[in-house]
Every structure is written in C-alpha cells, then in structure tokens.
C-alpha positions in Angstrom: 23.4 8.8 -10.9 23.0 11.2 -13.8 26.6 12.4 -13.9 25.5 16.0 -14.0 27.3 18.2 -11.3 24.8 19.6 -8.9 27.4 21.2 -6.7 30.8 22.6 -7.8 33.7 23.9 -5.7 36.2 26.2 -7.3 39.4 27.0 -5.3 37.3 27.0 -2.2 39.3 28.3 0.8 38.6 29.1 4.4 41.3 30.7 6.6 41.3 31.4 10.3 44.2 33.9 10.8 47.2 32.2 9.3 45.6 28.7 9.3 44.1 27.5 6.0 41.4 25.1 7.4 40.3 24.4 3.8 42.9 25.1 1.1 41.9 25.7 -2.5 39.6 22.7 -3.1 38.2 22.0 -6.5 35.5 19.3 -6.7 32.3 18.5 -8.5 29.5 16.5 -6.9 27.3 14.5 -9.3 23.5 14.8 -9.1 22.2 11.8 -7.1 25.5 10.4 -5.9 26.5 9.4 -2.4 29.8 11.3 -1.8 31.7 10.8 1.5 34.4 13.1 2.8 36.8 11.4 5.2 39.8 12.5 7.2 41.2 12.6 10.7 40.4 15.3 13.2 41.7 18.7 12.1 41.7 17.7 8.4 39.2 20.4 7.5 36.2 18.2 6.6 33.8 19.9 9.1 34.8 23.4 8.0 34.2 22.3 4.5 30.7 21.0 5.4 29.9 24.2 7.2 30.6 26.2 4.1 28.6 23.9 1.9 25.6 24.3 4.2 25.9 28.1 4.6 27.0 28.1 8.2 30.4 29.5 7.2 31.3 32.0 4.5 34.3 31.1 2.3 37.4 33.3 2.5 37.8 32.9 -1.2 36.7 30.7 -4.1 33.2 29.7 -5.1 30.4 27.3 -4.3 28.1 26.8 -7.3 24.7 25.1 -7.0 23.4 24.1 -10.4 25.8 26.7 -11.8 24.7 29.6 -9.5 27.1 31.1 -7.0 25.7 30.6 -3.4 28.7 31.7 -1.3 26.6 34.3 0.5 23.2 32.6 0.4 22.0 31.9 4.0 21.5 28.3 5.1 17.7 28.7 5.3 17.5 29.9 1.7 19.4 26.9 0.3 17.6 23.8 -1.1 19.7 21.7 1.3 19.3 20.0 4.7 21.6 18.8 7.4 21.4 15.7 9.5 23.6 16.6 12.6 25.6 14.2 14.7 23.5 15.3 17.7 20.3 14.8 15.5 18.9 18.1 16.9 15.4 16.6 17.4 12.8 18.5 19.4 12.6 16.5 22.7 9.2 17.9 23.8 7.6 16.8 20.5 6.3 13.6 19.0 7.8 11.6 16.2 5.2 13.0 13.8 5.7 16.6 15.0 9.4 16.4 14.5 9.0 15.0 10.9 6.4 17.6 10.0 8.3 20.6 11.4 9.6 22.0 8.0 6.2 21.4 6.4 4.5 23.3 9.2 6.9 26.2 8.7 5.9 26.2 5.0 2.3 26.5 5.9 1.2 23.1 4.7 -2.2 22.0 6.0 -2.3 19.4 8.9 -3.8 16.6 6.9 -1.2 16.8 4.1 1.6 17.1 6.7 0.4 14.0 8.5 0.1 12.0 5.2 3.6 12.9 4.2 5.0 12.1 7.7 3.3 8.6 7.6 4.6 8.1 4.1 8.2 8.8 5.2 7.8 6.7 8.4 6.8 3.8 6.2 9.7 4.3 3.9 12.1 4.4 6.9 10.5 1.4 8.6 9.1 3.4 11.6 5.7 1.9 12.8 2.7 4.1 12.1 1.9 3.8 15.9 5.1 5.9 16.5 3.4 9.0 15.0 2.3 10.2 18.4 5.2 8.7 20.4 7.5 11.2 22.2 10.8 11.1 20.4 12.7 10.7 23.7 11.1 7.3 24.1 12.6 6.1 20.8 15.8 4.1 20.6 19.0 5.5 19.1 18.4 3.9 15.8 14.8 5.0 15.7 15.8 8.6 16.4 18.3 8.4 13.5 15.4 7.4 11.3 13.2 10.3 12.6 16.0 12.8 11.9 16.4 11.5 8.4 12.6 11.5 7.8 12.5 15.2 9.0 15.3 16.1 6.5 13.5 14.3 3.6 10.2 16.0 4.4 11.9 19.3 3.5 12.4 17.9 0.0 16.0 19.1 -0.3 18.1 18.8 -3.4 21.1 17.8 -1.2 21.3 16.1 2.2 24.4 16.7 4.3 25.3 14.4 7.1 27.7 15.3 9.9 29.0 12.0 11.3 25.4 10.9 12.2 26.5 7.3 13.2 29.5 8.1 15.3 27.8 7.7 18.7 26.0 4.5 17.9 27.1 1.0 18.9 28.8 -1.2 16.3 25.9 -3.6 15.5 23.3 -0.8 15.0 25.8 1.2 13.0 26.3 -1.6 10.5 22.5 -1.9 10.1 22.1 1.9 9.6 24.9 2.0 7.1 23.1 -0.4 4.9 19.7 1.3 5.5 21.2 4.7 4.5 22.6 3.3 1.3 19.1 1.7 0.5 17.4 5.0 1.3 19.8 6.9 -1.0 19.0 4.5 -3.8 15.2 4.8 -3.2 15.1 8.6 -2.9 17.6 9.4 -5.7 18.8 12.4 -3.6 22.4 13.7 -3.5 24.0 12.7 -0.2 27.2 14.4 1.0 28.4 12.6 4.1 31.2 13.5 6.6 32.9 10.9 8.7 36.3 10.0 10.2 35.5 6.3 9.6 36.8 4.9 6.3 34.8 1.7 7.0 31.5 3.7 6.8 32.7 5.4 3.6 33.6 2.1 2.0 30.2 0.6 2.7 28.0 3.4 1.5 29.7 5.7 -1.0 29.8 6.0 -4.7 32.9 8.2 -4.3 35.2 9.1 -1.5 37.3 12.2 -0.9 40.2 12.0 1.5 41.2 15.2 3.3 44.4 16.0 5.1 45.6 19.4 6.3 42.8 21.3 4.6 43.5 19.7 1.2 41.7 17.1 -0.8 44.4 14.6 -1.5 42.6 11.9 -3.3 39.1 11.4 -4.8 37.8 8.1 -6.2 35.5 5.2 -5.9 35.9 3.0 -2.8 37.7 0.4 -4.9 40.1 3.0 -6.4 40.9 4.5 -2.9 41.5 1.0 -1.5 43.4 -0.5 -4.4 45.4 2.5 -5.7 46.1 4.9 -2.9 48.2 7.9 -4.1 50.1 8.3 -0.8 51.2 6.4 2.3 48.7 8.4 4.3 45.7 7.3 2.2 46.9 3.7 2.2 47.2 3.6 6.0 43.9 5.4 6.5 41.9 2.7 4.7 42.1 -0.7 6.4 45.1 -2.9 7.4 48.1 -2.6 5.2 51.7 -3.7 4.9 54.0 -0.7 4.3 57.7 -1.2 3.5 60.1 1.8 3.4 62.1 1.4 0.1 64.8 3.2 -1.9 65.6 2.9 -5.6 68.5 0.6 -6.4 69.2 1.7 -9.9 67.2 -1.2 -11.5 63.5 -2.0 -12.1 63.4 -3.0 -8.4 63.5 -1.3 -5.0 65.4 -2.1 -1.8 63.7 -2.5 1.5 65.3 -0.1 4.0 64.5 -2.2 7.1 65.6 -5.7 6.0 67.6 -5.1 2.8 65.8 -7.4 0.3 65.4 -6.3 -3.3 61.7 -6.3 -4.3 60.0 -6.3 -7.7 57.3 -3.6 -8.2 54.9 -2.8 -11.1 57.1 0.1 -12.2 59.6 2.5 -10.6 58.8 6.0 -11.7 61.6 8.0 -13.3 63.4 10.1 -10.7 62.1 8.0 -7.8 64.6 8.0 -4.9 62.7 6.8 -1.8 59.1 6.0 -0.8 57.0 3.1 0.3 55.8 -0.2 -1.1 52.2 -0.9 -0.1 50.9 -4.5 0.0 47.4 -5.3 1.2 47.2 -8.3 3.7 44.9 -10.3 1.3 47.6 -10.0 -1.5 50.2 -11.8 0.6 50.3 -15.6 0.6 52.1 -18.4 2.3 54.5 -20.2 0.0 55.9 -23.7 0.0 58.9 -22.6 -2.1 60.5 -19.3 -3.1 59.7 -19.4 -6.9 55.9 -19.4 -6.2 55.9 -15.6 -6.1 57.9 -12.8 -7.6 58.8 -11.5 -4.1 59.6 -14.0 -1.4 60.6 -13.4 2.3 61.4 -15.8 5.1 60.1 -15.1 8.5 58.5 -16.6 11.6 54.8 -17.0 12.3 54.3 -14.7 15.4 50.5 -14.7 16.0 47.1 -15.3 14.5 43.7 -13.6 15.0 40.4 -15.1 14.0 38.1 -12.2 12.7 34.9 -14.0 11.9 35.1 -15.2 8.3 38.8 -14.1 8.1 42.0 -15.0 9.8 44.9 -12.6 10.1 48.5 -13.8 10.7 51.5 -11.8 11.9 54.8 -12.8 10.3 58.0 -11.3 11.6 60.8 -10.7 9.0 63.6 -9.4 11.2 62.0 -6.6 13.1 59.3 -5.9 10.5 55.9 -7.3 11.1 53.8 -8.4 8.1 50.0 -9.0 8.1 48.7 -11.9 6.0 45.0 -12.3 5.7 43.1 -15.4 4.5 39.5 -16.5 4.4 38.8 -18.9 7.2 38.3 -21.8 4.9 41.8 -21.1 3.5 43.4 -20.8 6.9 47.1 -21.6 7.1 47.9 -24.6 9.2 51.2 -23.4 10.8 52.1 -22.9 14.4 53.6 -20.0 16.3 57.4 -19.6 15.8 57.4 -21.8 12.7 59.7 -20.6 9.9 57.5 -19.6 7.0 57.8 -18.2 3.5 55.5 -15.4 2.5 55.3 -13.7 -0.9 53.4 -11.6 -3.4 53.7 -10.7 -7.1 54.8 -7.3 -8.3 51.4 -6.3 -9.6 49.9 -6.9 -6.1 51.9 -4.0 -4.7 51.8 -0.2 -5.1 54.7 2.3 -4.9 53.7 5.5 -3.2 55.2 8.6 -1.6 54.1 10.2 1.7 
C-alpha cells in the first residue's frame, strides 16, 4: 500500500425522494488497499457502490479519481471493473472467451489475448485445459476465478466486488477469502469490496467501513473495529459480544441496569449518563476468588458449545447471559448449573453509546 488516495469521496449523497440512501460520506481510499464496506440490508452500501462504479449519479457531493471529478463519467469510461454477485459470465462461451472479452472489445489480436488469458488462469489456479471448457461446466469456485480473471484482464485501477461470495457454501467461501487476499497482494490492485458479512471483512481487509442508515459510522483496521467499536451497533455487528446496559453512578464506575453491580471501566467520559459496557467473550475468565479480577460476578454455568478449537460457555447472572470463550486446551472443567465466578479487568471493556 502506498498510502496515496486513489479515490476520494466528498460529502457524497444519494437521495430517493425524502430518503437519503447515502448521506454525506467523506472517505479516502488508499492506492493498493483492500477496503471492505459492511452493513446490514438497507444500510446504503449497494447504493454507494453503484455511484462509485458509475451506475448511479450522486445527488450531491463529489467522487474524485486521482484528483479528477468523475461524478458524470459513464461506467464504461472509468478505469474500474466490477465483479458482480451473479458473476455475469457469458454462459454460451468458454472460459478463455469469457476472460478475453474486454481484450477483444479493445481490438487486441487473438494470440495476445490468449497469452494473457492463460497467464491469468495460471495466476488464479485454473488449469490450462480449461481454456476451451464451457463456463457452465465449471464449479462455483471455478466460475468465481473466471470472473476475477476477466476483471483483471481489463487492467483496471480499481476492482469493485458486490458480495461475490454470498451464494457459496461455507468451506469454499473460506478458501476463496484467502485466495482473494493472496490475489490482492500479488496484483497490487485497489480492491473495494461490499459485503454484509463481517467475518469476510475481518479476514480479507486492510480497512473496514461500517455503514448504517446511509452513514459511514466507523472506519478502521479489522483490529480497531473489533477491539474499539464506537457504538453498540458496531460492537454487535462484529462477532459475539457481551453488552451490559449501564448508567453513571457519580464515580469512576458505572452501574449495571439489569443486575445492579458497580463495574470498573477504563474511563467514564465527562457528561456520560447512560450507555453500554462491551466485553468480548475472550476477555472474560473464570475465577477461583473475587480478587483475581477488577470486576467479578457470580452466576451459574448454563451451557457450553464446542466450536472446533474454541469452547464457548453461557453463564447466567440473574436474567443476563454472559458468553465466556476459551481455547479448547484451556477449557473450563465445570458442570451445568455449577455456581461460578466470572470476571474481567477494566481495560478489557469498552464504554459505548448506541
């Protein structure tokens, strides 16, 4: 990554009647980075992508590509390419013909087209024998690679991805996530990726932008988004989490609304009245005595779930259910309905608003 913005958004807005589908977004995309935009359905991420690719015209604001305003530049005039969720491959054509399509439109001679197609097939681990294979005879994962090879053949400055892995089974999706990250590193291209899956974003991205209600509510590295969410929404959107409704109690602590305990936090902001304390499951631990953690609660072990290399435990404190997560080799040896102590230190929690 060079750190030079290749694409800049300035107060970018798209309205449909009274609805602001995208609402005054300011964002810089660095040259060569893998940037993922995540959000639930209706958050505005697809509308944003359509403006970036030239399929929608912004209502207001600017899109700058290498400093040049491109709001009104048609999609086919932009040095960008899209990999659609549907892939949009030509079903009546071979793998090679699909990959070569943009080169043929540019008037590149057949021998050069074929050489470039075979080069991309090798890079994307498609056998050379597939060159003449009808694309409909390829597996789902192979078709994904063909679509990506076709996009790379266009030699775009930016590749956009519209949830390309959403219709693929879990095992193949995990493989393709890693492959996409490898391909990004090998090509050095700028990837801008849209998904509703935070898991995908965490695996592949250099940076993540979280959208809600047309607004970009947080941007950061995967580690920053996971460890320091700005809001309850962001914390819930990324992985399992323990969320405790709290109020200020006039000291450096907060009080849990649901079960009344006073809890130590890293810092209570001036003017804080009410909000949420966020504790990730891996930050909670089982205690043998109360003074082993700055915050300690007594509850009952309700259930446990083995998740491959990890084990998750449910602990009920009154009506509140906490999730405690441990590596399998560190598994807790208790039994269901046992009384247990769980705890965490102040610095292992985050105080957020909604």
